[in-house]
C-alpha positions as CSV (number, residue, x, y, z in Angstrom):
1,M,-61.5,-81.4,77.8
2,A,-63.5,-83.9,79.8
3,E,-64.7,-83.1,83.3
4,V,-65.1,-85.9,85.8
5,L,-68.2,-85.3,87.9
6,G,-69.3,-86.6,91.3
7,E,-72.0,-89.2,90.8
8,M,-73.5,-88.9,94.3
9,A,-72.7,-87.0,97.5
10,G,-69.9,-88.5,99.6
11,V,-66.4,-88.2,100.8
12,V,-63.3,-88.6,98.7
13,A,-61.6,-91.8,100.0
14,R,-58.5,-91.8,97.7
15,I,-57.0,-90.1,94.7
16,T,-55.0,-92.4,92.4
17,V,-53.6,-89.8,90.0
18,Q,-51.8,-86.5,90.0
19,V,-51.9,-83.5,87.8
20,G,-49.7,-84.3,84.7
21,D,-50.3,-88.0,84.8
22,Q,-51.2,-89.7,81.5
23,V,-54.4,-91.8,81.8
24,S,-56.3,-94.3,79.6
25,A,-60.0,-94.2,79.1
26,G,-61.6,-96.1,81.9
27,Q,-58.7,-95.7,84.3
28,E,-59.6,-95.0,88.0
29,L,-58.9,-91.4,89.0
30,L,-60.4,-91.3,92.4
31,V,-62.8,-93.1,94.8
32,V,-65.7,-91.5,96.6
33,E,-67.3,-93.2,99.6
34,S,-71.0,-92.9,100.0
35,M,-73.4,-94.9,102.2
36,K,-70.6,-97.4,103.0
37,M,-70.0,-98.0,99.3
38,E,-66.9,-97.1,97.3
39,I,-67.6,-95.5,94.0
40,P,-64.6,-95.4,91.6
41,L,-64.6,-92.4,89.2
42,L,-63.0,-93.3,85.9
43,A,-61.4,-91.2,83.1
44,P,-63.9,-90.7,80.4
45,I,-61.2,-90.3,77.8
46,G,-57.5,-91.0,77.5
47,G,-55.2,-88.0,78.0
48,T,-53.5,-85.9,80.6
49,V,-54.9,-85.0,84.0
50,Q,-55.1,-81.2,84.0
51,E,-56.8,-80.6,87.3
52,V,-57.7,-82.5,90.5
53,R,-60.1,-80.2,92.3
54,V,-60.6,-82.2,95.5
55,A,-58.5,-83.6,98.3
56,V,-58.8,-86.8,100.3
57,G,-61.5,-86.3,103.0
58,A,-63.4,-83.6,101.1
59,F,-67.2,-83.8,101.0
60,V,-68.5,-83.6,97.4
61,Q,-72.0,-83.3,95.9
62,A,-73.4,-85.0,92.8
63,G,-72.5,-83.0,89.8
64,D,-69.3,-81.4,91.4
65,V,-66.4,-81.3,89.0
66,L,-63.7,-83.4,90.7
67,A,-61.1,-83.7,88.0
68,V,-60.4,-82.6,84.4
69,V,-58.7,-84.7,81.7
70,E,-57.6,-83.3,78.3
71,P,-56.8,-85.5,75.3
């Protein structure tokens, strides 16, 4: 299991995957906006998206678990 963590505080701008999607390592899972920048969060491993713990518009903190991918 690989958790995708927020890198900095911000707002979820978009989510590009759904639970059950197959993803490759390095594939964009979601994007967080912070200080007028878009920060893409990528899959750390290839596998299946098991959880997406946020919604578009949600405020997240650095270190929050935003998604979970299992090989």
